[in-house]
C-alpha positions, 0 to 999 in steps of 0.5 A, spaced: 815 212 366 819 217 362 820 214 355 827 212 354 828 216 347 828 222 351 834 220 356 837 218 349 836 225 346 839 229 352 845 224 352 846 226 345 845 233 346 850 233 353 856 229 349 856 231 342 855 238 342 862 242 343 859 248 347 857 243 353 863 238 353 867 242 358 861 243 362 859 236 362 866 234 364 867 239 369 861 236 373 863 229 371 870 231 375 866 234 381 862 228 382 868 223 381 871 227 386 865 227 391 865 219 390 872 218 391 874 224 396 875 219 402 880 215 398 884 221 395 884 225 401 886 222 408 890 222 414 891 214 414 895 211 409 892 206 404 897 201 405 903 200 410 907 195 413 909 195 420 913 190 424 912 185 418 904 186 419 900 188 412 896 194 414 890 197 410 888 203 415 884 207 410 879 201 408 878 198 415 872 200 419 876 199 426 878 204 431 884 200 433 888 194 431 893 189 435 899 188 431 905 183 433 912 186 434 918 184 436 917 186 443 910 183 443 903 185 442 902 193 440 895 196 440 895 201 434 889 207 434 887 207 426 885 215 428 891 217 430 892 222 425 898 226 424 902 220 428 901 216 422 906 220 418 911 219 424 910 211 424 916 208 423 914 203 417 917 199 412 913 201 407 907 206 406 903 208 401 899 215 402 893 218 399 894 224 393 892 228 399 895 225 406 890 229 410 883 229 412 879 236 412 879 236 420 886 234 421 890 239 425 897 240 423 900 245 428 907 245 425 904 249 419 899 253 423 897 259 422 896 260 414 901 257 410 901 259 403 902 253 398 909 257 397 911 258 404 916 253 407 912 247 410 916 243 416 914 237 420 916 235 427 919 229 428 919 224 435 926 227 437 923 234 437 927 236 430 923 240 425 925 238 418 922 240 411 916 237 410 916 231 405 913 233 398 908 227 399 906 230 406 905 237 403 899 242 403 899 243 396 894 248 397 896 251 404 893 251 410 887 255 414 888 258 421 888 252 425 892 248 420 887 244 417 889 242 409 885 247 404 886 241 399 882 236 403 877 241 405 876 242 398 875 235 396 871 233 402 866 239 400 865 237 394 861 231 396 857 236 400 856 241 394 854 235 389 850 231 394 846 237 397 845 240 390 842 233 387 838 231 393 835 237 395 833 238 388 830 231 388 826 232 394 823 239 391 822 235 384 817 230 388 813 235 391 813 240 386 811 235 380 806 232 384 803 238 387 804 242 380 800 236 376 795 235 381 793 243 380 794 243 373 790 237 371 784 237 376 784 244 377 778 245 382 774 240 380 777 233 383 776 233 390 768 233 391 766 232 398 759 232 401 756 237 406 758 233 413 764 230 410 767 237 409 765 239 416 768 233 418 774 235 414 775 241 417 774 238 424 779 233 422 784 239 421 784 241 428 784 235 431 790 232 427 794 239 428 792 238 436 794 230 436 800 231 431 803 237 434 800 240 440 800 233 444 807 231 442 810 238 442 815 236 448 817 230 443 819 234 437 822 240 441 827 234 444 828 232 437 830 238 434 835 239 439 837 232 439 839 232 431 836 232 424 835 224 424 831 224 430 827 230 428 825 227 422 823 221 425 819 225 430 816 229 424 814 222 420 810 220 426 806 226 427 805 226 419 802 219 420 798 221 426 795 227 422 794 222 416 790 217 421 786 222 424 784 225 418 782 218 415 777 217 421 774 224 420 773 223 413 770 216 413 765 218 419 763 224 415 762 220 409 758 215 413 754 220 415 752 223 408 750 216 406 746 216 412 742 222 411 743 221 403 746 227 402 751 224 397 749 227 390 750 234 394 757 235 394 762 241 395 768 241 391 774 243 394 779 248 390 785 244 390 788 249 385 786 255 389 789 252 395 796 250 392 796 257 388 795 261 394 801 257 398 806 258 392 804 265 392 805 266 400 812 262 399 814 266 393 813 273 397 818 271 402 825 272 400 828 265 399 835 266 402 832 270 408 826 264 409 832 258 408 837 262 413 831 263 418 829 256 418 837 253 418 838 258 424 832 254 428 834 247 426 840 244 429 846 244 423 847 238 419 847 235 412 840 232 412 837 238 415 840 242 410 838 238 404 831 238 407 831 245 408 833 247 401 828 241 398 822 243 402 823 251 400 825 250 393 819 247 390 814 253 388 817 255 382 818 248 379 810 247 382 808 253 378 811 251 372 809 244 372 801 247 373 802 251 367 805 245 363 799 241 365 794 246 364 796 247 357 797 239 355 790 237 358 787 240 352 791 236 347 789 230 343 793 225 345 790 226 352 783 226 350 785 220 346 787 217 352 781 218 356 777 215 350 781 209 351 779 208 358 786 210 361 786 212 368 787 220 370 794 217 374 796 213 367 795 220 363 799 224 368 805 220 369 805 216 362 803 221 357 804 228 360 810 227 364 814 225 358 812 231 354 813 236 360 820 233 362 824 237 358 821 243 361 822 240 368 829 238 367 832 245 365 829 248 372 832 242 375 839 244 373 838 251 374 835 249 381 842 245 382 846 251 381 842 255 386 842 249 391 850 250 391 850 257 392 845 256 398 849 251 401 855 255 400 852 261 403 849 258 409 856 255 410 859 262 409 855 264 415 855 258 420 848 255 419 849 250 414 852 244 416 856 243 423 862 247 424 867 242 424 865 240 417 869 242 411 865 246 405 867 251 400 863 256 404 866 255 410 873 256 407 871 262 404 869 264 411 876 264 413 878 268 408 873 273 410 877 274 417 884 273 413 884 278 407 892 276 406 890 268 405 889 269 398 889 261 397 883 261 402 879 265 397 882 263 390 881 255 390 874 255 393 871 260 390 874 257 383 871 251 385 864 254 386 864 258 380 866 252 376 860 248 378 855 253 378 857 256 371 857 249 368 850 247 371 847 254 368 851 253 362 848 246 361 841 249 363 841 255 358 843 250 352 838 245 354 833 251 354 835 254 348 835 247 344 828 246 347 825 252 344 829 251 337 825 244 337 
């Protein structure tokens, strides 16, 4: 467990140094926007009074509601989009941005700038100027979608993809890097027959985990990322079960023939290092685009792709730090006191290498945001109907005169990435000074 004084140290660095004040404020602002985006950007009112009925459409999980009117009962569809603005309510409070990212305003399409005249067509067919509370403050896209709504909801995608993908990369990179650096090639020792059965188990586990289940995996690939993740977990469970059986059989045979003293060391450090070199030899963006184009575009698959392909640099860094730290006196003292290897790795070494890991993770978040925007820009990230900063910039590519499609998403992307890099650079410099 990371010691609390490390968190207190970096909390003081982030909130007391003037250099980091604005980057921290910018990231905090984006995080708050990502959390409250559905409340400040929605085509449904937060609260309205319709024929004496008090309604809270934004906070309701229902699609329809039956209300009492002077003429009997009336069924209202909570997802009627623009029609909420034409509903004859006694009182209504709309969010700051009165549009959802997928709401199409045909009256203000295509491509209305923030300074153009914006109109709304009433139920009687007359077109009038759009009231300020319904105005598209940052303009519209080719289809009439609100740009501000797209930016607000795209913030949630950028922040969450950056955080969760780096969390996944950290779990993989720290685990493999610590294992390779601390144990090197002397940890996994197996008997002769056990080694033979391990290689046999690799073949059989691949056969039963992937070959036999190829039809189920291919169907899950087309069904969506949720089903794909479930089927992959099932395959990994089958692979683990088959490998455990073969390892157990090999160990029993070694004991039967009394070959326990003759062991073979599996070079785990060498295997992990070669895997890192292979993945690093392939251009990362090209690899991400290739994998993303094969999988069904979704939010979860995007996190998995970036996370599983971003752990190599962190693993190499952690490996180097553990190689250096394992020879320090506090590690030797921990072994002499009888601490287990797992306790030394997590409780003693990890808190001391955490500053280096933190810098790499913050840099990784900036890279993940850029990768997500790049994939959305070319249409292979999240689904096409999900608004992101990259998808808005993609619309600007086909409409050079629509400056608002380039300016506002570009500023948001620049502000977030710059803030991440500024914080990571300062933490790295502060670490060297310490």
